[in-house]
C-alpha positions as CSV (number, residue, x, y, z in Angstrom):
1,M,-12.5,45.7,17.4
2,T,-14.9,44.7,14.7
3,L,-13.3,42.6,11.9
4,T,-14.0,43.3,8.3
5,E,-15.4,40.6,6.0
6,E,-12.0,40.4,4.3
7,Q,-10.3,39.9,7.7
8,K,-12.8,37.2,8.7
9,Q,-12.3,35.4,5.4
10,S,-8.5,35.5,5.9
11,R,-8.8,34.1,9.4
12,R,-11.1,31.4,8.2
13,I,-8.7,30.4,5.4
14,T,-5.8,30.4,7.9
15,A,-7.8,28.2,10.4
16,N,-8.8,25.7,7.8
17,I,-5.3,25.5,6.3
18,F,-3.9,25.0,9.8
19,K,-6.3,22.1,10.5
20,G,-5.6,20.5,7.2
21,S,-1.8,21.0,7.5
22,L,-1.6,19.7,11.1
23,G,-3.3,16.5,10.0
24,N,-0.7,16.2,7.2
25,L,2.0,16.6,9.8
26,I,0.8,13.7,11.9
27,E,0.3,11.5,8.8
28,W,3.9,12.1,7.8
29,F,5.2,11.7,11.3
30,D,3.6,8.3,11.5
31,W,5.0,7.4,8.1
32,Y,8.6,8.6,8.8
33,V,8.8,7.2,12.3
34,Y,9.3,3.8,10.5
35,S,12.3,5.0,8.6
36,A,13.8,7.1,11.4
37,F,13.7,4.2,13.9
38,A,14.5,1.4,11.4
39,V,18.1,1.3,12.6
40,Y,16.8,0.2,16.0
41,F,13.8,-2.1,15.4
42,S,15.2,-3.9,12.3
43,E,16.8,-6.4,14.8
44,E,13.4,-7.0,16.5
45,F,11.4,-8.0,13.4
46,F,14.0,-10.1,11.6
47,P,16.4,-12.9,12.4
48,K,19.8,-12.0,13.8
49,G,22.4,-11.4,11.0
50,D,24.2,-8.7,9.0
51,P,23.0,-5.2,9.9
52,T,22.8,-4.2,6.2
53,S,20.6,-7.3,5.4
54,Q,18.3,-6.3,8.3
55,L,18.0,-2.8,7.0
56,L,17.5,-4.1,3.5
57,N,14.5,-6.1,4.8
58,T,13.0,-3.1,6.6
59,A,13.6,-1.0,3.4
60,A,11.8,-3.6,1.4
61,I,8.8,-3.3,3.7
62,F,9.1,0.5,3.4
63,A,8.8,0.1,-0.4
64,V,5.9,-2.4,0.0
65,G,4.0,0.3,1.9
66,F,4.4,2.5,-1.2
67,L,2.6,-0.1,-3.3
68,M,-0.6,0.7,-1.4
69,R,-0.3,4.4,-2.1
70,P,-1.7,4.3,-5.6
71,I,-4.7,2.2,-4.4
72,G,-5.2,4.7,-1.5
73,S,-5.0,7.6,-3.9
74,L,-7.5,6.0,-6.2
75,L,-10.0,5.1,-3.5
76,M,-9.6,8.3,-1.4
77,G,-9.4,10.5,-4.5
78,Q,-12.7,9.2,-5.7
79,Y,-14.1,9.6,-2.2
80,A,-12.9,13.2,-2.0
81,D,-14.2,14.1,-5.4
82,R,-17.6,12.6,-4.6
83,R,-18.1,13.1,-0.8
84,G,-15.8,16.1,-0.2
85,R,-12.3,16.9,0.8
86,R,-13.0,17.1,4.5
87,A,-14.6,13.6,4.6
88,A,-11.6,12.0,2.8
89,L,-9.0,13.7,5.0
90,T,-10.9,12.6,8.1
91,L,-11.0,9.0,6.9
92,S,-7.3,8.9,6.0
93,I,-6.1,10.0,9.4
94,T,-8.3,7.3,11.0
95,V,-6.6,4.6,9.0
96,M,-3.1,5.9,9.7
97,A,-3.8,5.9,13.4
98,G,-4.7,2.2,13.2
99,G,-1.5,1.3,11.3
100,S,0.7,3.1,13.9
101,L,-1.0,1.4,16.8
102,I,-0.6,-2.1,15.3
103,I,3.2,-1.5,14.8
104,A,3.5,-0.2,18.4
105,V,2.1,-3.4,19.9
106,T,3.4,-6.1,17.5
107,P,5.6,-8.6,19.4
108,S,9.2,-9.2,18.2
109,Y,10.5,-12.0,15.9
110,A,12.0,-13.7,19.0
111,T,8.5,-13.9,20.5
112,I,6.2,-14.9,17.6
113,G,8.6,-15.7,14.7
114,M,7.5,-15.0,11.2
115,L,4.2,-13.5,12.3
116,S,6.1,-10.5,13.4
117,P,7.3,-9.2,10.0
118,I,4.0,-10.3,8.5
119,I,2.0,-8.1,10.9
120,L,4.5,-5.3,10.2
121,V,3.8,-5.6,6.5
122,V,0.0,-5.4,7.1
123,A,0.4,-2.3,9.2
124,R,2.6,-0.6,6.6
125,L,0.0,-1.5,3.9
126,L,-2.7,0.3,6.0
127,Q,-0.4,3.3,6.4
128,G,0.4,3.3,2.7
129,L,-3.4,3.3,1.9
130,S,-3.9,6.2,4.2
131,L,-0.9,8.3,2.9
132,G,-1.9,7.6,-0.7
133,G,-5.2,9.3,-0.1
134,E,-3.7,12.1,2.1
135,Y,-1.4,13.6,-0.5
136,G,-3.9,14.2,-3.4
137,T,-6.7,15.3,-1.1
138,S,-4.5,17.5,1.0
139,A,-2.9,19.2,-2.0
140,T,-6.4,19.8,-3.5
141,Y,-7.8,21.2,-0.3
142,L,-4.9,23.6,0.4
143,S,-4.9,24.8,-3.2
144,E,-8.7,25.3,-3.3
145,M,-8.9,27.0,0.1
146,A,-6.0,29.5,-0.6
147,S,-6.9,33.0,-1.8
148,S,-6.1,34.0,-5.4
149,G,-2.6,35.1,-6.0
150,R,-1.3,33.3,-2.9
151,R,-1.9,29.7,-3.9
152,G,1.9,29.0,-4.2
153,F,2.5,30.3,-0.7
154,Y,-0.4,28.5,1.0
155,S,0.1,25.2,-0.8
156,S,3.8,25.1,0.1
157,F,2.6,24.3,3.7
158,Q,1.9,20.8,2.5
159,Y,5.7,20.2,2.4
160,V,6.3,22.4,5.5
161,T,4.1,20.0,7.5
162,L,5.4,17.0,5.6
163,V,8.9,17.8,6.5
164,A,7.8,18.9,10.0
165,G,6.4,15.4,10.5
166,Q,9.8,14.0,9.8
167,M,11.4,16.6,12.0
168,V,9.2,15.7,14.9
169,A,10.0,12.1,14.3
170,L,13.7,12.9,14.5
171,G,13.1,15.1,17.5
172,V,11.5,12.3,19.3
173,Q,14.4,10.1,18.3
174,I,16.9,12.6,19.7
175,I,15.1,12.9,23.0
176,L,14.8,9.1,23.3
177,Q,18.5,8.7,22.5
178,L,19.3,11.1,25.3
179,M,17.0,9.4,27.8
180,L,17.5,5.7,26.9
181,S,20.5,3.4,26.4
182,E,21.2,1.7,23.0
183,E,19.9,-1.6,24.4
184,A,16.7,0.0,25.7
185,M,16.1,1.7,22.3
186,I,16.4,-1.6,20.5
187,S,14.4,-3.6,23.0
188,W,11.3,-1.3,23.5
189,G,12.1,2.4,23.1
190,W,11.4,2.4,19.4
191,R,7.7,1.6,20.2
192,I,7.1,4.9,21.9
193,P,7.0,7.1,18.7
194,F,4.4,4.8,17.2
195,V,2.2,5.3,20.3
196,I,2.7,9.0,20.0
197,G,1.7,8.9,16.4
198,A,-1.5,7.0,17.1
199,M,-2.6,9.4,19.8
200,G,-1.7,12.5,17.7
201,A,-3.9,11.1,14.9
202,L,-6.9,10.9,17.2
203,V,-6.5,14.6,18.1
204,V,-6.3,15.5,14.4
205,L,-9.4,13.4,13.7
206,W,-11.3,15.7,16.1
207,L,-9.9,18.9,14.5
208,R,-10.6,17.8,10.9
209,R,-14.3,17.2,11.7
210,S,-14.6,21.0,12.2
211,M,-12.9,22.0,9.0
212,D,-14.9,23.9,6.3
213,E,-15.4,22.2,3.0
214,S,-13.8,24.0,0.0
215,E,-16.1,26.4,-1.8
216,Q,-15.3,24.9,-5.2
217,F,-16.5,21.5,-4.1
218,T,-19.7,22.8,-2.5
219,K,-20.5,24.8,-5.7
220,M,-19.8,21.9,-8.1
221,G,-22.6,21.6,-10.6
222,S,-24.9,18.7,-11.0
223,E,-23.3,17.6,-14.3
224,S,-19.9,17.7,-12.8
225,K,-21.1,15.6,-9.8
226,K,-22.3,12.8,-12.1
227,K,-18.7,12.2,-13.3
228,A,-16.9,13.3,-10.2
229,G,-14.0,11.0,-9.2
230,T,-14.3,8.6,-12.1
231,L,-11.4,7.2,-14.1
232,Q,-13.4,7.8,-17.3
233,A,-13.4,11.5,-16.5
234,L,-9.7,11.5,-15.6
235,M,-8.8,9.9,-18.9
236,Q,-10.2,12.9,-20.7
237,Y,-7.1,14.7,-19.5
238,P,-4.2,12.5,-20.6
239,K,-1.7,15.4,-21.0
240,A,-2.3,16.5,-17.4
241,V,-1.9,13.0,-16.1
242,F,1.4,12.5,-17.9
243,T,2.5,15.9,-16.8
244,V,2.0,14.9,-13.2
245,V,4.1,11.8,-13.8
246,G,6.9,13.8,-15.4
247,L,6.7,16.4,-12.7
248,T,7.0,13.8,-9.9
249,L,9.6,11.4,-11.2
250,G,12.8,13.3,-10.4
251,G,11.4,15.1,-7.5
252,T,10.3,12.1,-5.6
253,V,13.5,10.2,-6.1
254,A,15.6,13.2,-5.0
255,F,13.3,13.9,-2.0
256,Y,13.4,10.4,-0.6
257,T,17.1,10.1,-1.3
258,Y,17.9,13.2,0.8
259,T,15.2,12.9,3.5
260,T,15.1,9.1,4.0
261,Y,18.1,7.3,2.6
262,L,20.7,9.9,3.5
263,Q,20.4,9.2,7.3
264,K,21.4,5.6,6.6
265,F,24.0,6.7,4.1
266,M,25.7,8.9,6.7
267,V,25.8,6.0,9.2
268,N,26.7,3.0,7.0
269,T,28.8,4.7,4.3
270,V,30.2,7.9,5.7
271,G,30.7,6.3,9.2
272,L,29.2,9.1,11.3
273,D,27.7,8.5,14.7
274,K,24.0,7.8,14.8
275,K,23.3,10.7,17.3
276,A,25.3,13.1,15.2
277,V,23.4,12.1,12.1
278,S,20.1,12.6,13.9
279,W,21.1,16.2,14.7
280,I,22.4,16.8,11.1
281,N,19.1,15.7,9.7
282,F,17.0,17.6,12.2
283,I,18.7,21.0,11.6
284,A,18.9,20.6,7.8
285,L,15.2,19.7,7.6
286,L,14.3,22.6,9.9
287,I,15.9,25.0,7.5
288,F,14.4,23.1,4.5
289,A,10.9,23.5,6.0
290,L,11.3,27.2,6.7
291,I,12.3,28.1,3.1
292,Q,9.3,26.3,1.5
293,P,6.8,29.3,2.0
294,L,9.5,31.7,0.7
295,A,9.8,29.6,-2.5
296,G,6.1,29.2,-2.7
297,S,5.5,33.0,-2.4
298,L,8.2,33.6,-5.0
299,S,6.3,31.3,-7.4
300,D,3.2,33.6,-7.0
301,R,5.3,36.4,-8.3
302,I,7.5,34.9,-11.0
303,G,5.6,31.7,-11.9
304,R,6.0,28.0,-11.1
305,R,8.1,27.0,-14.1
306,P,11.3,28.9,-13.2
307,L,11.5,27.1,-9.8
308,L,11.0,23.7,-11.4
309,L,13.7,24.4,-14.0
310,S,16.1,25.4,-11.3
311,F,15.6,22.1,-9.5
312,G,15.9,20.1,-12.8
313,I,19.1,21.8,-13.9
314,F,21.0,21.9,-10.6
315,G,19.7,18.5,-9.5
316,T,21.0,16.9,-12.7
317,L,24.4,18.6,-12.6
318,L,25.2,18.5,-8.8
319,T,23.8,15.2,-7.4
320,V,26.8,13.0,-8.3
321,P,29.4,15.6,-7.1
322,L,27.4,16.1,-3.8
323,F,27.4,12.4,-3.0
324,L,31.0,11.8,-3.9
325,L,32.0,14.7,-1.6
326,M,29.8,13.4,1.1
327,E,31.4,9.9,1.0
328,G,34.6,11.5,2.3
329,A,32.9,13.9,4.6
330,H,33.8,12.4,8.0
331,N,33.2,15.8,9.5
332,S,29.6,16.4,10.7
333,I,29.6,20.1,9.6
334,V,30.7,19.3,6.1
335,A,28.0,16.5,5.8
336,F,25.4,18.9,7.1
337,L,26.3,21.6,4.6
338,L,26.2,19.1,1.7
339,M,22.8,17.8,2.8
340,L,21.5,21.4,3.1
341,L,22.7,22.3,-0.4
342,G,20.8,19.2,-1.8
343,L,17.7,20.2,0.1
344,I,17.8,23.8,-1.2
345,I,18.0,22.5,-4.7
346,I,15.0,20.2,-4.1
347,T,13.0,23.2,-2.8
348,G,12.4,24.2,-6.5
349,Y,10.2,21.1,-6.7
350,T,8.8,20.5,-3.2
351,S,7.5,24.1,-2.5
352,I,5.2,24.2,-5.5
353,N,4.5,20.7,-6.8
354,A,1.1,20.4,-5.0
355,V,-0.3,23.6,-6.5
356,V,1.1,22.9,-10.0
357,K,-0.7,19.6,-10.1
358,A,-3.9,21.0,-8.7
359,E,-4.0,23.7,-11.3
360,L,-4.0,21.1,-14.1
361,F,-7.4,19.5,-13.2
362,P,-11.1,20.6,-12.9
363,T,-12.8,20.3,-9.5
364,E,-14.7,17.1,-10.2
365,I,-11.5,15.0,-10.6
366,R,-8.9,17.2,-8.9
367,A,-8.2,15.0,-5.9
368,L,-8.0,11.9,-8.1
369,G,-6.0,13.6,-10.8
370,V,-3.5,15.0,-8.4
371,G,-3.2,11.9,-6.2
372,F,-3.4,8.9,-8.5
373,P,-0.6,9.5,-11.1
374,Y,1.5,11.0,-8.4
375,S,1.2,8.0,-6.1
376,L,1.9,5.6,-9.0
377,T,5.1,7.4,-9.7
378,V,6.1,7.6,-6.1
379,A,5.4,3.9,-5.5
380,I,7.6,2.9,-8.5
381,F,10.4,5.4,-8.0
382,G,10.3,7.2,-4.6
383,G,9.4,4.2,-2.5
384,T,12.1,2.1,-4.0
385,A,14.9,4.7,-3.9
386,E,16.2,3.5,-0.5
387,F,15.9,-0.1,-1.5
388,V,17.8,0.4,-4.8
389,A,20.5,2.3,-2.9
390,L,21.0,-0.4,-0.2
391,W,20.9,-3.1,-2.8
392,L,23.6,-1.4,-4.9
393,K,25.6,-1.0,-1.7
394,S,25.2,-4.7,-0.9
395,I,26.8,-5.7,-4.2
396,G,29.6,-3.1,-4.0
397,I,28.5,-0.5,-6.5
398,E,26.7,2.1,-4.3
399,S,28.1,5.0,-6.4
400,L,25.9,3.9,-9.3
401,F,22.9,5.1,-7.3
402,Y,24.1,8.7,-7.5
403,Y,23.9,8.5,-11.3
404,Y,20.5,6.9,-11.1
405,V,19.1,9.9,-9.0
406,S,20.7,12.3,-11.5
407,L,19.1,10.6,-14.5
408,C,15.6,10.6,-12.9
409,I,15.9,14.4,-12.3
410,F,17.0,14.9,-15.9
411,I,13.9,13.1,-17.2
412,S,11.8,15.5,-15.1
413,L,13.8,18.4,-16.4
414,I,12.6,17.5,-19.9
415,A,9.0,17.6,-18.6
416,Y,9.6,21.0,-16.9
417,W,11.1,22.4,-20.1
418,R,8.1,21.3,-22.2
419,M,5.3,22.3,-19.9
420,G,3.7,25.7,-19.8
421,E,3.3,28.1,-16.9
422,S,0.5,26.5,-14.8
423,S,-0.3,29.7,-12.8
424,K,-1.4,31.3,-16.1
425,T,-3.5,28.4,-17.3
426,S,-4.8,27.4,-13.8
427,R,-8.1,25.6,-13.9
428,I,-8.7,26.7,-10.3
429,E,-8.5,30.4,-11.3
430,A,-10.5,29.8,-14.5
431,E,-13.4,28.2,-12.6
432,L,-13.5,31.0,-10.1
433,K,-13.4,33.6,-12.8
434,H,-16.3,32.0,-14.6
435,G,-18.2,31.4,-11.4
436,K,-18.4,27.6,-11.7
437,S,-16.6,24.5,-10.4
C-alpha cells in the first residue's frame, strides 16, 4: 500500500519523537537510579553511622548534582540554538553515560576513604551537566517536531519518558530485591543499574545520530542565527523568563516531593517495608505516566492555563492534608491511593509545562530560554526538596515541610493566574504561520 505524504510525515514525526523520547528515558533512568538505590549504597560511600545521616549525605550530593543543571542548560542550550537540537541531544547522552559508568566502578569508603564520596560528587556533577542540557533541548525538540494542534499531546511524552525512566529504575530495583539478599544489595547489587544505564545510553547515542533536525531550526534566518543562543538575546524576553520561573517553582517542588522524597518518607516516617514501597511507587508512577498524554491532549482542546490552574488550586489546598493522612497510613493500599491522588494533581503541571515554555520563545533562543531559567529554579527548589525534608525530619519538625511544598505551589498559582493562554499566543505557531523561524 502506497502511503500518502501526510502519512509519511506523520510516521516521520512519530519516529523522531520516539528517538528523542527514548533518550530522555535513559537520561532520567540514570538520574533516578541514584535516588532509588540511595537506601542501599549510602552505607558504601560514607562512614558507618545513623541511617538518616547517611541518607542526608546522599541527598546533599543529589542536590549538588542539581547545581550543575543551570550550567548544563546554559551551555547545552546555547549549543542547541547554534548547532542544532540533534547535536545537543547527542552530546548530553554521551556525558550522562560517562557519569553512570564512574558511579558503577567507584570503590567504597571502606576501600579508598574520602576519595569515594569525592568521586561520587564528580560523577553527579557530570550527570547534572547532562540533564541540565537535556530538559530544555528535549522540550524544544518535541514541541517543534509536533504537528500543529497536537503539541500538547506530543510534548507530554517528555514527562511520560521522564517518569518511565524512574519506573524502569524502580523495576530494576524490584527485580534485584527479588534476586539478591539485603547484604548483597548493599555490598555490590546497587552497582548493576548504573552499568545498565551506561549501556543504555550508548544505544540511545546511536539512535539519536539518525534523528531529523527540526524544521524550524533548519529554516532559521541569517539574522536569527547571528544572535542564536546568546544571553543578550534571551534578556530581550524578561517576561517570558520570569514566567518560566513562576511556572516551574511549585511544579518542581511538588514533583520531586512525590517522585523522589516520598519513597524515603514511606520507609523512614510511615514505616512501610522497602519492597512494598518499591511496588507502591512503581504502580503509582505507571498510572501517572499513562495519564500524561490524556492531559496533554486535553490542553490542545481547552488550553494550557486551565490545567495549570487546577494543579495550583488543588496542590495548594490538599498537600498538607495528604501528607498528614499518609503519616498514619500504615496500610500499603492507603499509602498508594494517597500518592496517586498527589500525582494526579501534579499532572496539571507535568503534562504541559514543556510546551508552555517552548511557546514563549522564538526559535533562536528557544532551547536556552526553556532550559536555563527552568534549571535555575529546579536547582534552587526542586533539587533541595529532599534535603530540606530530611533536614526538617532530623530536627524533629518534618511536618513543616508539608507547608513549604504548599506555599511553593501557591506562588506558582499566582503566576498561572496572571499569565495568558500560551497556545493562543504561541511563538511556534506564529513563526509557522508567517513562514519564518
